[in-house]
N, C-alpha and C positions, 0 to 999 in steps of 0.2 A: 813655366814656373808661375805659380799664383803669387801676385804681389802681396806684401804684408799690409794688413789693414792700416789705414791712416787715422791718426788720432784727431778728432775734431778740434779746431783751433781754440774753441772756448773751454776745452777740457785739458789743455796742455799745462796748466798751472800745477806746480808740484812735481812734475816729471823729474826724476833724479838723473843727473848728468851722465853717470857711468852705467846706467841700466841699459840693457839691449833695447834698441828701438823697436817699437811695435809689440812690446811684451804684453802678456795677457792682462796684467794688472792695469796698465795704462789704457788698454783698449776695452776690456770687458768688465772689469770689476766695478761695482757701484761706487759712485764718487765719494760717498762718505767713508767707505772702507779703504780707499786707496792709500791714504797716509799711513794707516796701520799696517797694511800689507807691505808697503815700502819699508817701514820700520823693520819688519820681519824678513826683508830681502826676498819676498815672494816673487818680485820682479826679476830676481837673479838666482835661479835655482841651483847654480853650480855649488854653492855652499852646502845645500841639503845633500846633494850627491856625495860630496867629499866627506860628510859626516856619516852617511849611510853605508858607504862602500866598505869600511872596516867591519861593519856588522855583517854584511854579506860574505866577506872573506871568511870571517870566523864561523858562520853557520855552514858554509860550504865545506870548509876544511874540517870542522868538527864532525861532519857526517861520517867520517871514517872511524869515529869512536862511537859505536853503537847504532850506526845507520840513521837514516832520515825517517821522520814520522810526520803525521799531519800537524803536530804541534810546531814543527819547524816552519811550516807554511805560515802559521800565525806569527811566529817570531820574525820571519822575513818581512811580512806585510806591516806588522805593528812597529817594527823598528824603523821602517821607512816613514810612517806617519809620525813616530816619535822624533825622528831626525828633523822632519819639517818643523815640528812644534818647538823642539829644544833649540834648534838653530835660530828660529824666530825669536824665542825668549832671550837667547844669548846675544843676538844682534841688537835687540831692543835695549838690553842692559848696556851693551857696548856703546850705543848711540847716546844713552843717558850720561854715561861717564865721560864720553868724548865730545860732548856737545860744543864745548868751547874750542877744542882742537879742530873739529870738523868745520867749524865756521871759518877757520883760517887756511884751509886747504882747498884748492880749486876743485878737485875731483869730488869732494864730500860736502861742500857748503850748501848744496841743494837738497841734502837729506832732510827728512821731515822735521826734526827738532831745530837745527840751526836755521832752517828756512821759515820756521814759525807755523808749520802746518799742524803740529801736535805739541802740546805742552809736556813738560817733564812729568807732571802728575798723571796725565792721560797715558803717557808711555809706560809708566810704572804699573798702572792698572792693567794695561794690555800685556805686559810681561808676565804678571801674575796669572792672568787667564790662560796664557799659552802653557806656562809651567804646570798649572793645575791639570790641564787636559793631558799633558805628557805624563804626569804622575798617575793618572787614571790608567794609562797603558802599562806603566812600569809595575803597578801593583797586581797585574795579572801574572807576573813572573814568579819564579821561586825566590826564597828569602835571600839567598846569596846574591842573586842578580839585583834584587831590590836594594840591598845594602850597598852594592857597588854603584848603582844608579844615584843613590842619595849622596855617596861620597864624591861623585863627579861634580856636584854643585859647587864645591870649593874651587875646583879648577875653572869652572865657568865664571865664578865671581872674581877670581884673581886676574884672569887674562887681560881685561881692558886696561889694567894698571901696569902691566908688565913693561910696556914700552916707556914708562916713566922711570923705571929703576934698573933695567937691564938692556944690553944690546941684543939680547937673544929672546925677544918676545915670542918669536915663532916656536920656540921650545914649549912655551906654555900653551900656545894654540894647539900644537901637536899632542900634548898630554890630554887636552880636553877633547879634541876632535876624533881621536882614535880610541878613546875609552871603550867604545862599542865593541872592539875586538875582544876585550876581556869580558865585558858584560854579557854579550850574546853567547859566548862560549859557556859562561856560567849558566845562562838561561837554558841552554841546550842540554848540558850534562851535569850541572851542579858542581862543577870543578873548575879550577883555573890552572891548567897544565902548562908545562914549559912552552909548548907550541903556541898557546895564546899569548904568552908574554913576549915571545919572539915576534909574533905577528904585530903586537902592540908597538914594539920597538921599531919594526919596519915602517909602520904607519907614521910614527913620530918623525923619523928621518925623511920620509916622503913628504910630510908637511913642511919640513925645513926647506926641502927642494922647491915645492910649488909656491910657498908663501914668500920665500925670498924673491922669486920672480915677480910675484904680485907687488911686493914692497918697492920694487924698482920704479914703479909708476909714480910714487910719491916722494922719492928720495930728496928732491930739491926742496919741496915744501917742508918735508920733515926736518931737513937741516936748518931751515929758517926758524922753525918754531921749537926746535930742540927735542923732537921725538926720535927715539932710538929704534933701530931695526937692523937685522942682519944685512940688508941691502946697503945700508950706510956703513956698517962695520966692515964688510968685505970690500966695498968699493970696486976698484979695478980688478981685484982678485976673485970677484963673484963667480965668474965662469968656472974657475978651478974648483971652488967650493961646491958649486952645483954638480959638477962631475963626481966629486967625492960623495955627496949625498946620494946621488944615483947609484953608485957602486954599493954603498952600504945598505941602501934600501933593498936592492936585489939580493945581497948576501943574507940579510936578516930574514927576508921573506922566504928565500930558499931554505934557510935553517928551520923556519916554522913548518914548512912542508915536510922536511926530513924528520923533524920531531914528531909529526902527526901520523906518518905512514911507515909501517915496517915492511909491507909487501912492495915488490919492485914495480909492478905495473902502475898502481895508483901513485906511487912516488914519482915516476917518470911523467905521468900525465900532469900532476900538480906542478912539477918543475917546468914543464913546457909552458904552462900559463904564466909563470914568473918570467921566463925567458921572453915570451911574447910582449909582456908589459914592458920589459926592459928595452926592447927594440923600439917600442912606441916612444918611450922617453928619449932615446937616442935621437929619433927623428925630431922631437921637440927642440932638443939642444942644437941640432944642426941648423934649424930655421930661426932660432931665437936671436933677437937683437936687443940687448939689455938697455940700449940707449933710446929705444923706441917704445913709448908706453903702449901703443897699439899692439906691437909684437909681444910685449910682456903679457898683455891681457889675453891674447889668443893662446899663448903657451899655457898660461894658468888654467884657462877653461878647458884646454885639451886634456887635462888630467882626469876629467870625468871618464873619458874613453879609456885612458891608460888604466884607471882603476877598475873599470868594468871588464877589461880583457881577461884577467885571470879567473873571474867568477865561474864561468862555465867549466873551465878546466878543473878548478878545485871541486866543483860540484860533482863532476864525473868521477874524479879521484875518490871523493867521499863515498859515492854510490858503489864504486868498485871495492871499497873497503881497504 
């Protein structure tokens, strides 16, 4: 196995504590760009995947209504680029609003703003640049998709403040992160059918699952500074809640497949994908130790693969019609 590149000692300043070691930003990106890429979480691509996956689910499942076209290839690629840009803009906004909180939490105090690598003004300019580039992609879609994309900005703006007024900030994250399920279906067909709404709901509950696991990394620091989360709300009952989120995710996802397909063969193929995703999550739960931050991070990141599993099944089902 080829060892990961080592970061020169002179260039380790600014490395974020919870970023994967030897990530491409810390090793290859120009020094001047690194603080901005770290603001965008480009050193931690899992968030981009989690934002993009509902888009891919929707496009693959929507193929059963009218089939696939070359346009869908553009939608798949552009939604991935858009996910990278909007996740970056959202994370930048999150770090601006959370700069005082992040400075009080061990895992986040090395982020660019609390560590002094980037000023608030520089961060806001960077956020606008990313959002403008994403808007350029959005305006290639139909007007229903454009309207839905603009509406999602309200969710992005509210999310960083949710942990200040509700024990359920993960709900707001789920509302924002899974909006692509509705937006991409609209971009494909110009409609928002029941299947897309069920898919959106499944994604929200899935976000409650994986982000509750993620929040367990910070529950002690969050308790000290008064930040709310489902991890703190559930406490010792978290594992039972996670199993409940898992079951509801599978049921809603399966409901979306049923609503999208009338023919038996595509329906079975699509449901096999949901079933396979479910087994992956069961494996996560069996290995998860909520009292070990490292175990929580591994389980959280494993949801990229969990979300990818149904995509080929849904695509085949869509192709079969």
